N, C-alpha and C positions, 0 to 999 in steps of 0.2 A: 574490583578489577583483578585482584589476585586470584579469585575463584575462576574468572574467565580465562586467565592465562594458564591456570592449572588444568582446566578442562581441555583447552586446546593442546597443551603440551602432552597430556595423557593420550589424546587421539593420535598425535603425531608419533609418539613413542610406540604405540600399538601398531601403527602402520609400518614401522621399520622392521617389525618382527613377523608381521602377517605376510604369508606368501600369497600374493594376489596379482592379477593382471587385469587390464581393461577387458570388458566383455567383448565378444565378437557379435556379428550380425545375427547370431542365434538368440540374442537378447535384445529384441527390437524396441521394447517399451521402457520408459522410465517415468517416474513421478517424483516430485520433490516439493519440499516445503522450505521455510526460511527460519533460520535461527537469528533472532534479533540480538545485537550486541549492545549491552548497556554496562553501567559501571559496576554492577554487582553479580550478574548472572547471565546465562544463555537461556532464552525463552523461545518457545515455538510460536511463530507469528501466524497461526492459522486464522482465517482460511485463505491465505495467499499461497496459491498452488500453481504448479506448472507440470504439464504432461508433454512427453516427447515420443516421437516414433521414428526410428532409424530406418530410412528407406535403403540405405547402404551402411556399411560399417563406419563410413566417414561423413555421412550426410543425414541430417535429421530435420523433420518438421516439428514445430512446437506450438503449443497454445497455453496461455497463462490467464489466470483470473485473479483479481485482487479486490478485496472488499475492505473498505475503511469506513467505520461508523463511530461517531462520538456523540456524547450528550453531556451537557453541563447545566446544572441548576444552581442559581444564586438566590438567596433569601434576603428580604429587606423588611425592616420593622419601622413602625410609626415613631417609636420613642427610643432614646438611647438604652443601652444594656438589653437590647432585644425584647423590649416590652411594647405593649399595645397591639394594634392590629398588625398583620403581617402581609407581605406580598412576595412575589417571586418572578424570576425570568427563567425560561428554559430555552437553551439554544442547542439545536441538533444539526449535525452535518454528516453527509454521506458522500463518499467519493469512490466509485466503483470503476473498474477498468477491465477490458478484455483485449488480448493481443494475440495475433497469430504471426508466425515467422518461420525462419529456417536457419540452420547452423551448418557450417562446413568445418569439420574437424581435421586438424593437422596431425602429423605422425606422432609428435610428442615422445613419451617414453612408455615403458610397460605399465606405469600407473597413472601418468599424467596425460590428459587429453585436452590440449588447447583448441579453441575454435573461434570463428568469427561468423557474423551473420547479420540479420536485420529483422525487425518486428514492425508490423503495422498495428497501431494502437488506437482504440476508441475508448472514451471515458464518459461517464454520466454520473450526475450527482444532484444533490439538493441541500439547501440550507433553510432551516425553519427556525422561527422564534415565536415564543408565546409569553406574554406578559400579563400579570394579574396584580392589581394594586401597585403598579410600577410603570413609570413613564419614560424609561431610558436613562434617567439620571438618579432616581431614588424612589422611595415610597410615595405613592399618591393614591389616596383612597378613591374607589369607584372609577378606576381607569384600567381598561383591559385592551390588549392589542395582540395581533398575530400577523406574521409575514412569512412569505415563501419565495425562494429564489432558485430556480432550476439552473443547472450548469451542464455543459457538455464539452468534449474535446476530441481531437483527432490528430494523429501524428505518425511520424516514421522515425524509428530509432535504429541506428547502427550499433552493433554490440560486439564485444570481444571478451572472452572469458576462458575459464579452464575448469575441468573436472579432475579431482584427485581421488583415485580409488584406494581408500585406506583398508578395505576388506573386500572380499569377493562380492561384486555387484553393488557395493555401497560406496558413495562418494561424497566428498565435500567440494564446494565450488565457490568462486567469486566471479563477478561480472562488471564490466564497465560499459557505458553507453554514451553515444553522441547523437543528438537528434533534433528534430523540429516538431513543434506541437502548436496547434491552434486551439485556443480556449474561447469559449463563448458563454457569457452570462445572459440567459434569456430574460425576457420581461418578467419582473417579479410582482407580487401583490402584497399590499400592506393595508391593514384596516385597524382602526382603533375605536373604542367606545368609551365615552365619558358623559355623564349626566343622562344616560339613556339614548344618546344620539351616536350613531355609527357613521364613520367617515372612511371611505375606501379610496385607494390610490394605486397607481402602477409605477414601478421603477423602470428606468430606461435600460434597454439591453445594451451590452457592451461586449467587446472582444479584445483579445490580446494574442500575440505570437511570441513564442519562446524558441530560441535556437542556441544550442551549446552542449557542453558535456554534462553528464549526470552520473552519479555513482549509486549503485544499489547497496546501501549500507547494512548488509547483513551477510551471514554465512549460509549458503545453500546446502541443504542436506538431502540427498536423493538415493533412490533405489532403482536399479536397472534390472528388468526381468524379462 
């Protein structure tokens, strides 16, 4: 955390001595990534990216794309101390999103550009599992299984944020949101094989709605050109 605070304080200190102002409409494009904040460092969270186009000096349209993918593998053994035959489970998850929206920028100061706006968001993803010599509870010889569960979502998000230009055409920012999203879990598939016999089944589809505030827990770093 000390390294994080030092990094932020260095940027802020630099911004107080840099002679810079907000760009005008002669710089209509911007692109930004996200700096994830954790306990030890600031790390670039690619490929979560956003592009903006300023139709006017105080009004921009924007498009964002976010890709989140994870994979986890756990190993299991027939005997204690990791001896005998082995088995494993692999769980993968993807959660991708695409949003389009608009921002209205307020007057602010020479360096600070507050704004408000809205995003229309769609999401799609998938969860998969693969088991080998594993039955969901522990090692089981000659047992294999695999499953898949697609997901999707659609929503509207009201946003408010600010850009702070610490150097010419470069800015840091933060953003808050309040919105509504509908999530859908489509019918999934699951099949397992034991003793040479394969059994297949379908999981029931489900849906849920979420309404409330949300916080984008990172620092946005962008370039306007």
